C-alpha positions in Angstrom: 11.9 -8.3 2.1 8.1 -8.4 2.1 5.9 -5.4 2.8 3.0 -5.6 5.2 -0.5 -4.9 4.2 -2.5 -2.4 6.2 -6.3 -2.0 5.8 -8.0 1.3 6.5 -11.5 2.3 5.5 -11.8 -0.6 3.1 -8.6 0.3 1.3 -5.4 -1.7 1.3 -2.0 -0.1 1.7 1.6 -1.5 1.5 3.6 -0.2 4.4 7.0 1.0 3.1 8.2 2.4 6.4 7.1 3.3 9.9 8.6 6.1 11.9 7.8 7.4 15.4 5.9 10.7 15.4 8.5 12.3 17.7 11.0 12.2 14.8 9.0 14.9 13.1 8.6 17.3 16.0 10.7 20.4 16.2 10.5 22.7 19.2 7.5 20.6 20.5 5.5 21.1 17.3 4.8 18.6 14.6 6.4 19.7 11.3 4.2 18.3 8.5 6.6 19.7 5.8 9.2 17.2 6.9 6.6 14.4 6.8 5.7 15.3 3.2 9.3 15.4 2.2 9.9 12.0 3.8 6.9 10.6 2.0 8.2 11.9 -1.3 11.7 10.6 -0.6 10.4 7.2 0.2 8.3 7.3 -3.0 5.0 6.7 -1.1 1.7 8.2 -2.1 0.1 8.4 1.3 0.9 8.8 5.0 -1.3 7.3 7.8 -1.0 8.1 11.4 -1.4 5.9 14.5 -1.1 7.0 18.1 2.7 6.7 18.0 3.8 6.3 14.4 3.5 7.6 10.9 3.0 4.9 8.3 4.5 5.7 4.9 2.4 3.6 2.5 1.6 2.9 -1.2 -2.1 2.5 -2.1 -3.0 -0.9 -3.5 -5.3 -0.2 -6.4 -8.3 -2.4 -7.1 -7.8 -4.8 -10.0 -10.1 -4.7 -13.0 -10.8 -8.2 -14.2 -13.1 -10.0 -16.7 -15.3 -12.7 -15.4 -14.2 -16.2 -16.5 -17.1 -18.4 -17.6 -16.5 -22.1 -17.7 -17.9 -23.8 -20.8 -18.4 -27.5 -20.3 -18.9 -28.1 -24.0 -15.3 -27.2 -24.8 -13.1 -30.3 -25.1 -9.5 -30.2 -24.1 -6.9 -30.3 -26.8 -5.0 -33.6 -27.4 -1.3 -33.3 -27.4 0.4 -33.4 -30.8 3.4 -35.6 -31.5 
């Protein structure tokens, strides 16, 4: 199973689960404690909200990398026998 990527404010998130907002309403009020517990149970680090759903997501961290510089003077190795 593949997770979908969701972009919000120049950040990427992997969607672990989506759930309708009404699942977290008790007596007509939104219970954010249940949302937090669900986030922790799903091992997510963030919750995003659309008009109809909560998105339980994991933040995709930026990758640190070193620039690779091609050197045309380097000759490829010959295979050894």
